[in-house]
Gaussian input, Z-matrix of N, CA and C with variables (Angstrom, degrees):
# hf/3-21g

backbone

0 1
 N
 C     1     B1
 C     2     B2     1     A1
 N     3     B3     2     A2     1     D1
 C     4     B4     3     A3     2     D2
 C     5     B5     4     A4     3     D3
 N     6     B6     5     A5     4     D4
 C     7     B7     6     A6     5     D5
 C     8     B8     7     A7     6     D6
 N     9     B9     8     A8     7     D7
 C    10    B10     9     A9     8     D8
 C    11    B11    10    A10     9     D9
 N    12    B12    11    A11    10    D10
 C    13    B13    12    A12    11    D11
 C    14    B14    13    A13    12    D12
 N    15    B15    14    A14    13    D13
 C    16    B16    15    A15    14    D14
 C    17    B17    16    A16    15    D15
 N    18    B18    17    A17    16    D16
 C    19    B19    18    A18    17    D17
 C    20    B20    19    A19    18    D18
 N    21    B21    20    A20    19    D19
 C    22    B22    21    A21    20    D20
 C    23    B23    22    A22    21    D21
 N    24    B24    23    A23    22    D22
 C    25    B25    24    A24    23    D23
 C    26    B26    25    A25    24    D24
 N    27    B27    26    A26    25    D25
 C    28    B28    27    A27    26    D26
 C    29    B29    28    A28    27    D27
 N    30    B30    29    A29    28    D28
 C    31    B31    30    A30    29    D29
 C    32    B32    31    A31    30    D30
 N    33    B33    32    A32    31    D31
 C    34    B34    33    A33    32    D32
 C    35    B35    34    A34    33    D33
 N    36    B36    35    A35    34    D34
 C    37    B37    36    A36    35    D35
 C    38    B38    37    A37    36    D36
 N    39    B39    38    A38    37    D37
 C    40    B40    39    A39    38    D38
 C    41    B41    40    A40    39    D39
 N    42    B42    41    A41    40    D40
 C    43    B43    42    A42    41    D41
 C    44    B44    43    A43    42    D42
 N    45    B45    44    A44    43    D43
 C    46    B46    45    A45    44    D44
 C    47    B47    46    A46    45    D45
 N    48    B48    47    A47    46    D46
 C    49    B49    48    A48    47    D47
 C    50    B50    49    A49    48    D48
 N    51    B51    50    A50    49    D49
 C    52    B52    51    A51    50    D50
 C    53    B53    52    A52    51    D51
 N    54    B54    53    A53    52    D52
 C    55    B55    54    A54    53    D53
 C    56    B56    55    A55    54    D54
 N    57    B57    56    A56    55    D55
 C    58    B58    57    A57    56    D56
 C    59    B59    58    A58    57    D57
 N    60    B60    59    A59    58    D58
 C    61    B61    60    A60    59    D59
 C    62    B62    61    A61    60    D60
 N    63    B63    62    A62    61    D61
 C    64    B64    63    A63    62    D62
 C    65    B65    64    A64    63    D63
 N    66    B66    65    A65    64    D64
 C    67    B67    66    A66    65    D65
 C    68    B68    67    A67    66    D66
 N    69    B69    68    A68    67    D67
 C    70    B70    69    A69    68    D68
 C    71    B71    70    A70    69    D69
 N    72    B72    71    A71    70    D70
 C    73    B73    72    A72    71    D71
 C    74    B74    73    A73    72    D72
 N    75    B75    74    A74    73    D73
 C    76    B76    75    A75    74    D74
 C    77    B77    76    A76    75    D75
 N    78    B78    77    A77    76    D76
 C    79    B79    78    A78    77    D77
 C    80    B80    79    A79    78    D78
 N    81    B81    80    A80    79    D79
 C    82    B82    81    A81    80    D80
 C    83    B83    82    A82    81    D81
 N    84    B84    83    A83    82    D82
 C    85    B85    84    A84    83    D83
 C    86    B86    85    A85    84    D84
 N    87    B87    86    A86    85    D85
 C    88    B88    87    A87    86    D86
 C    89    B89    88    A88    87    D87
 N    90    B90    89    A89    88    D88
 C    91    B91    90    A90    89    D89
 C    92    B92    91    A91    90    D90
 N    93    B93    92    A92    91    D91
 C    94    B94    93    A93    92    D92
 C    95    B95    94    A94    93    D93
 N    96    B96    95    A95    94    D94
 C    97    B97    96    A96    95    D95
 C    98    B98    97    A97    96    D96
 N    99    B99    98    A98    97    D97
 C   100   B100    99    A99    98    D98
 C   101   B101   100   A100    99    D99
 N   102   B102   101   A101   100   D100
 C   103   B103   102   A102   101   D101
 C   104   B104   103   A103   102   D102
 N   105   B105   104   A104   103   D103
 C   106   B106   105   A105   104   D104
 C   107   B107   106   A106   105   D105
 N   108   B108   107   A107   106   D106
 C   109   B109   108   A108   107   D107
 C   110   B110   109   A109   108   D108
 N   111   B111   110   A110   109   D109
 C   112   B112   111   A111   110   D110
 C   113   B113   112   A112   111   D111
 N   114   B114   113   A113   112   D112
 C   115   B115   114   A114   113   D113
 C   116   B116   115   A115   114   D114
 N   117   B117   116   A116   115   D115
 C   118   B118   117   A117   116   D116
 C   119   B119   118   A118   117   D117
 N   120   B120   119   A119   118   D118
 C   121   B121   120   A120   119   D119
 C   122   B122   121   A121   120   D120
 N   123   B123   122   A122   121   D121
 C   124   B124   123   A123   122   D122
 C   125   B125   124   A124   123   D123
 N   126   B126   125   A125   124   D124
 C   127   B127   126   A126   125   D125
 C   128   B128   127   A127   126   D126
 N   129   B129   128   A128   127   D127
 C   130   B130   129   A129   128   D128
 C   131   B131   130   A130   129   D129
 N   132   B132   131   A131   130   D130
 C   133   B133   132   A132   131   D131
 C   134   B134   133   A133   132   D132
 N   135   B135   134   A134   133   D133
 C   136   B136   135   A135   134   D134
 C   137   B137   136   A136   135   D135
 N   138   B138   137   A137   136   D136
 C   139   B139   138   A138   137   D137
 C   140   B140   139   A139   138   D138
 N   141   B141   140   A140   139   D139
 C   142   B142   141   A141   140   D140
 C   143   B143   142   A142   141   D141
 N   144   B144   143   A143   142   D142
 C   145   B145   144   A144   143   D143
 C   146   B146   145   A145   144   D144
 N   147   B147   146   A146   145   D145
 C   148   B148   147   A147   146   D146
 C   149   B149   148   A148   147   D147
 N   150   B150   149   A149   148   D148
 C   151   B151   150   A150   149   D149
 C   152   B152   151   A151   150   D150
 N   153   B153   152   A152   151   D151
 C   154   B154   153   A153   152   D152
 C   155   B155   154   A154   153   D153
 N   156   B156   155   A155   154   D154
 C   157   B157   156   A156   155   D155
 C   158   B158   157   A157   156   D156
 N   159   B159   158   A158   157   D157
 C   160   B160   159   A159   158   D158
 C   161   B161   160   A160   159   D159
 N   162   B162   161   A161   160   D160
 C   163   B163   162   A162   161   D161
 C   164   B164   163   A163   162   D162
 N   165   B165   164   A164   163   D163
 C   166   B166   165   A165   164   D164
 C   167   B167   166   A166   165   D165
 N   168   B168   167   A167   166   D166
 C   169   B169   168   A168   167   D167
 C   170   B170   169   A169   168   D168
 N   171   B171   170   A170   169   D169
 C   172   B172   171   A171   170   D170
 C   173   B173   172   A172   171   D171
 N   174   B174   173   A173   172   D172
 C   175   B175   174   A174   173   D173
 C   176   B176   175   A175   174   D174
 N   177   B177   176   A176   175   D175
 C   178   B178   177   A177   176   D176
 C   179   B179   178   A178   177   D177
 N   180   B180   179   A179   178   D178
 C   181   B181   180   A180   179   D179
 C   182   B182   181   A181   180   D180
 N   183   B183   182   A182   181   D181
 C   184   B184   183   A183   182   D182
 C   185   B185   184   A184   183   D183
 N   186   B186   185   A185   184   D184
 C   187   B187   186   A186   185   D185
 C   188   B188   187   A187   186   D186
 N   189   B189   188   A188   187   D187
 C   190   B190   189   A189   188   D188
 C   191   B191   190   A190   189   D189
 N   192   B192   191   A191   190   D190
 C   193   B193   192   A192   191   D191
 C   194   B194   193   A193   192   D192
 N   195   B195   194   A194   193   D193
 C   196   B196   195   A195   194   D194
 C   197   B197   196   A196   195   D195
 N   198   B198   197   A197   196   D196
 C   199   B199   198   A198   197   D197
 C   200   B200   199   A199   198   D198
 N   201   B201   200   A200   199   D199
 C   202   B202   201   A201   200   D200
 C   203   B203   202   A202   201   D201
 N   204   B204   203   A203   202   D202
 C   205   B205   204   A204   203   D203
 C   206   B206   205   A205   204   D204
 N   207   B207   206   A206   205   D205
 C   208   B208   207   A207   206   D206
 C   209   B209   208   A208   207   D207
 N   210   B210   209   A209   208   D208
 C   211   B211   210   A210   209   D209
 C   212   B212   211   A211   210   D210
 N   213   B213   212   A212   211   D211
 C   214   B214   213   A213   212   D212
 C   215   B215   214   A214   213   D213
 N   216   B216   215   A215   214   D214
 C   217   B217   216   A216   215   D215
 C   218   B218   217   A217   216   D216
 N   219   B219   218   A218   217   D217
 C   220   B220   219   A219   218   D218
 C   221   B221   220   A220   219   D219
 N   222   B222   221   A221   220   D220
 C   223   B223   222   A222   221   D221
 C   224   B224   223   A223   222   D222

   B1=1.4420
   B2=1.5338
   B3=1.3034
   B4=1.4619
   B5=1.5308
   B6=1.3095
   B7=1.4640
   B8=1.5286
   B9=1.3063
   B10=1.4671
   B11=1.5283
   B12=1.3201
   B13=1.4673
   B14=1.5287
   B15=1.3186
   B16=1.4621
   B17=1.5300
   B18=1.3151
   B19=1.4638
   B20=1.5262
   B21=1.3252
   B22=1.4643
   B23=1.5274
   B24=1.3399
   B25=1.4531
   B26=1.5146
   B27=1.3012
   B28=1.4618
   B29=1.5255
   B30=1.3312
   B31=1.4627
   B32=1.5118
   B33=1.3420
   B34=1.4638
   B35=1.5226
   B36=1.3130
   B37=1.4570
   B38=1.5245
   B39=1.3135
   B40=1.4598
   B41=1.5203
   B42=1.3227
   B43=1.4650
   B44=1.5206
   B45=1.3271
   B46=1.4671
   B47=1.5184
   B48=1.3257
   B49=1.4530
   B50=1.5257
   B51=1.3324
   B52=1.4676
   B53=1.5255
   B54=1.3225
   B55=1.4624
   B56=1.5245
   B57=1.3139
   B58=1.4630
   B59=1.5312
   B60=1.3191
   B61=1.4472
   B62=1.5191
   B63=1.3306
   B64=1.4655
   B65=1.5259
   B66=1.3107
   B67=1.4530
   B68=1.5276
   B69=1.3321
   B70=1.4599
   B71=1.5260
   B72=1.3209
   B73=1.4631
   B74=1.5132
   B75=1.3304
   B76=1.4619
   B77=1.5224
   B78=1.3160
   B79=1.4584
   B80=1.5250
   B81=1.3142
   B82=1.4693
   B83=1.5276
   B84=1.3195
   B85=1.4680
   B86=1.5308
   B87=1.3354
   B88=1.4666
   B89=1.5260
   B90=1.3169
   B91=1.4643
   B92=1.5229
   B93=1.3137
   B94=1.4667
   B95=1.5311
   B96=1.3295
   B97=1.4629
   B98=1.5241
   B99=1.3389
   B100=1.4602
   B101=1.5080
   B102=1.3101
   B103=1.4623
   B104=1.5214
   B105=1.3465
   B106=1.4671
   B107=1.5229
   B108=1.3231
   B109=1.4618
   B110=1.5251
   B111=1.3321
   B112=1.4547
   B113=1.5145
   B114=1.3210
   B115=1.4701
   B116=1.5309
   B117=1.3262
   B118=1.4642
   B119=1.5196
   B120=1.3262
   B121=1.4597
   B122=1.5312
   B123=1.3285
   B124=1.4565
   B125=1.5219
   B126=1.3264
   B127=1.4628
   B128=1.5205
   B129=1.3276
   B130=1.4556
   B131=1.5299
   B132=1.3138
   B133=1.4733
   B134=1.5249
   B135=1.3160
   B136=1.4645
   B137=1.5255
   B138=1.3242
   B139=1.4604
   B140=1.5236
   B141=1.3329
   B142=1.4650
   B143=1.5318
   B144=1.2931
   B145=1.4609
   B146=1.5205
   B147=1.3271
   B148=1.4558
   B149=1.5124
   B150=1.3154
   B151=1.4614
   B152=1.5153
   B153=1.3166
   B154=1.4515
   B155=1.5186
   B156=1.3292
   B157=1.4534
   B158=1.5241
   B159=1.3342
   B160=1.4556
   B161=1.5239
   B162=1.3288
   B163=1.4592
   B164=1.5087
   B165=1.3269
   B166=1.4589
   B167=1.5238
   B168=1.3378
   B169=1.4593
   B170=1.5145
   B171=1.3284
   B172=1.4696
   B173=1.5273
   B174=1.3319
   B175=1.4537
   B176=1.5170
   B177=1.3194
   B178=1.4671
   B179=1.5211
   B180=1.3211
   B181=1.4597
   B182=1.5135
   B183=1.3239
   B184=1.4602
   B185=1.5161
   B186=1.3099
   B187=1.4524
   B188=1.5276
   B189=1.3272
   B190=1.4669
   B191=1.5188
   B192=1.3106
   B193=1.4617
   B194=1.5339
   B195=1.3209
   B196=1.4595
   B197=1.5358
   B198=1.3262
   B199=1.4694
   B200=1.5195
   B201=1.3313
   B202=1.4652
   B203=1.5214
   B204=1.3259
   B205=1.4504
   B206=1.5269
   B207=1.3075
   B208=1.4636
   B209=1.5231
   B210=1.3349
   B211=1.4656
   B212=1.5231
   B213=1.3557
   B214=1.4514
   B215=1.5288
   B216=1.3250
   B217=1.4583
   B218=1.5241
   B219=1.3455
   B220=1.4581
   B221=1.5219
   B222=1.3209
   B223=1.4872
   B224=1.5200
   A1=107.91
   A2=115.69
   A3=120.33
   A4=109.78
   A5=115.05
   A6=121.51
   A7=111.38
   A8=117.49
   A9=120.42
   A10=112.48
   A11=117.97
   A12=122.13
   A13=112.87
   A14=117.32
   A15=121.03
   A16=110.82
   A17=115.73
   A18=122.79
   A19=109.69
   A20=116.73
   A21=121.86
   A22=110.21
   A23=116.43
   A24=121.79
   A25=114.84
   A26=117.93
   A27=121.79
   A28=110.45
   A29=116.13
   A30=122.45
   A31=109.65
   A32=115.71
   A33=121.12
   A34=108.54
   A35=115.51
   A36=121.67
   A37=109.40
   A38=115.88
   A39=120.71
   A40=108.98
   A41=115.43
   A42=121.68
   A43=110.32
   A44=116.74
   A45=120.87
   A46=109.66
   A47=114.04
   A48=121.91
   A49=107.74
   A50=116.64
   A51=121.19
   A52=108.17
   A53=116.51
   A54=120.94
   A55=113.30
   A56=117.81
   A57=120.11
   A58=110.30
   A59=115.72
   A60=121.79
   A61=115.17
   A62=118.16
   A63=120.49
   A64=110.49
   A65=115.74
   A66=122.08
   A67=108.65
   A68=117.38
   A69=121.95
   A70=111.51
   A71=117.35
   A72=120.95
   A73=112.23
   A74=117.15
   A75=121.59
   A76=110.36
   A77=117.46
   A78=121.54
   A79=110.83
   A80=116.78
   A81=121.04
   A82=109.96
   A83=116.77
   A84=121.39
   A85=110.97
   A86=117.29
   A87=120.98
   A88=111.49
   A89=117.56
   A90=119.80
   A91=110.93
   A92=118.28
   A93=121.21
   A94=111.09
   A95=117.54
   A96=121.05
   A97=111.77
   A98=117.75
   A99=120.39
   A100=115.36
   A101=118.53
   A102=121.03
   A103=109.65
   A104=114.32
   A105=121.91
   A106=108.07
   A107=115.95
   A108=121.44
   A109=110.25
   A110=115.40
   A111=121.84
   A112=114.78
   A113=118.61
   A114=121.32
   A115=110.28
   A116=115.38
   A117=120.83
   A118=108.88
   A119=115.97
   A120=121.51
   A121=108.70
   A122=116.13
   A123=122.16
   A124=108.86
   A125=115.92
   A126=120.49
   A127=107.50
   A128=116.25
   A129=121.39
   A130=110.14
   A131=116.13
   A132=120.27
   A133=109.65
   A134=114.35
   A135=121.85
   A136=108.78
   A137=115.73
   A138=120.65
   A139=109.75
   A140=116.60
   A141=119.59
   A142=110.87
   A143=115.83
   A144=124.03
   A145=113.15
   A146=117.73
   A147=121.76
   A148=115.30
   A149=118.16
   A150=120.95
   A151=114.85
   A152=119.10
   A153=121.25
   A154=111.21
   A155=115.60
   A156=121.92
   A157=107.42
   A158=116.53
   A159=120.68
   A160=108.32
   A161=115.78
   A162=122.30
   A163=110.77
   A164=115.41
   A165=121.42
   A166=105.45
   A167=115.08
   A168=121.58
   A169=108.22
   A170=116.13
   A171=121.90
   A172=112.49
   A173=116.77
   A174=121.46
   A175=115.62
   A176=117.58
   A177=121.23
   A178=110.48
   A179=116.22
   A180=121.56
   A181=108.01
   A182=115.95
   A183=122.40
   A184=108.92
   A185=115.86
   A186=120.86
   A187=108.77
   A188=115.77
   A189=121.52
   A190=109.49
   A191=115.03
   A192=119.49
   A193=107.68
   A194=117.84
   A195=119.95
   A196=112.73
   A197=117.93
   A198=119.37
   A199=111.59
   A200=117.67
   A201=119.95
   A202=111.11
   A203=117.34
   A204=121.00
   A205=111.53
   A206=118.19
   A207=121.07
   A208=112.41
   A209=118.19
   A210=122.20
   A211=112.62
   A212=117.18
   A213=121.19
   A214=109.28
   A215=116.62
   A216=121.70
   A217=109.15
   A218=115.93
   A219=121.72
   A220=110.39
   A221=114.81
   A222=120.08
   A223=108.45
   D1=152.56
   D2=177.54
   D3=-109.60
   D4=164.99
   D5=-179.74
   D6=-60.84
   D7=-33.46
   D8=-179.30
   D9=-71.18
   D10=-16.79
   D11=179.63
   D12=-90.03
   D13=-9.70
   D14=-178.51
   D15=-72.90
   D16=151.66
   D17=179.69
   D18=-96.01
   D19=163.72
   D20=176.87
   D21=-56.57
   D22=133.57
   D23=179.11
   D24=85.19
   D25=-10.15
   D26=-178.30
   D27=-78.06
   D28=141.19
   D29=178.99
   D30=-117.82
   D31=149.85
   D32=178.19
   D33=-159.67
   D34=172.60
   D35=174.85
   D36=-109.54
   D37=140.78
   D38=178.89
   D39=-71.86
   D40=132.15
   D41=179.84
   D42=-102.19
   D43=-45.85
   D44=-177.17
   D45=-159.38
   D46=164.14
   D47=178.20
   D48=-124.95
   D49=122.90
   D50=178.36
   D51=-76.86
   D52=107.55
   D53=-174.37
   D54=-98.68
   D55=1.75
   D56=-177.85
   D57=-63.29
   D58=122.38
   D59=177.73
   D60=81.63
   D61=1.06
   D62=179.00
   D63=-79.91
   D64=142.02
   D65=173.88
   D66=-64.79
   D67=140.96
   D68=-178.24
   D69=-58.53
   D70=-41.60
   D71=179.09
   D72=-61.90
   D73=-40.59
   D74=178.83
   D75=-67.41
   D76=-39.86
   D77=178.05
   D78=-61.90
   D79=-43.84
   D80=178.45
   D81=-62.38
   D82=-42.27
   D83=-179.47
   D84=-64.45
   D85=-44.01
   D86=-179.98
   D87=-63.53
   D88=-43.88
   D89=179.71
   D90=-68.12
   D91=-35.03
   D92=177.50
   D93=-66.63
   D94=-31.73
   D95=178.20
   D96=-76.25
   D97=-13.32
   D98=176.86
   D99=114.29
   D100=7.70
   D101=178.51
   D102=-79.85
   D103=71.83
   D104=179.34
   D105=-130.07
   D106=157.72
   D107=-178.79
   D108=-56.33
   D109=134.99
   D110=177.92
   D111=97.02
   D112=-14.57
   D113=179.89
   D114=-75.10
   D115=137.89
   D116=176.92
   D117=-83.88
   D118=138.87
   D119=-179.09
   D120=-136.62
   D121=145.36
   D122=177.82
   D123=-131.51
   D124=135.54
   D125=175.25
   D126=-84.74
   D127=120.35
   D128=179.34
   D129=-83.86
   D130=-55.20
   D131=178.38
   D132=-165.98
   D133=168.08
   D134=178.05
   D135=-111.47
   D136=142.27
   D137=177.48
   D138=-71.94
   D139=154.34
   D140=176.72
   D141=-57.50
   D142=146.57
   D143=179.91
   D144=65.42
   D145=15.14
   D146=174.91
   D147=68.10
   D148=28.50
   D149=-175.52
   D150=-86.52
   D151=-10.82
   D152=-179.64
   D153=-167.93
   D154=159.04
   D155=179.04
   D156=-127.27
   D157=121.55
   D158=178.32
   D159=-87.24
   D160=130.85
   D161=-175.81
   D162=-126.15
   D163=157.11
   D164=168.41
   D165=-114.35
   D166=120.36
   D167=-177.35
   D168=-140.00
   D169=120.30
   D170=179.43
   D171=53.65
   D172=40.58
   D173=176.99
   D174=81.18
   D175=1.09
   D176=179.95
   D177=-114.41
   D178=147.73
   D179=172.52
   D180=-91.88
   D181=127.05
   D182=-179.14
   D183=-129.37
   D184=162.74
   D185=175.80
   D186=-131.54
   D187=132.25
   D188=177.88
   D189=-123.98
   D190=152.56
   D191=172.02
   D192=-74.28
   D193=154.04
   D194=178.01
   D195=-58.87
   D196=-32.44
   D197=-179.98
   D198=-67.24
   D199=-38.56
   D200=175.64
   D201=-71.94
   D202=-39.60
   D203=179.50
   D204=-62.42
   D205=-30.03
   D206=178.83
   D207=-71.10
   D208=-12.12
   D209=177.47
   D210=-88.66
   D211=-10.01
   D212=-177.96
   D213=-98.37
   D214=113.19
   D215=179.47
   D216=-88.78
   D217=133.18
   D218=-177.20
   D219=-129.77
   D220=161.96
   D221=176.43
   D222=-144.29

């Protein structure tokens, strides 16, 4: 399952990050924010019209676009 498939309130652990085609700077930023294997993540809510997903990761609230969230594999 991917992060974009999770429902509001659902929690999971990050398994992998699909880095194919990602800009190096964006990859560095994502890993610095905590998008690494083993990190616990929770979906807080989705923005109207599906434009963003609010997450809780390592004690911080973050927002990702659905296209980026679909690159994060969780279990």
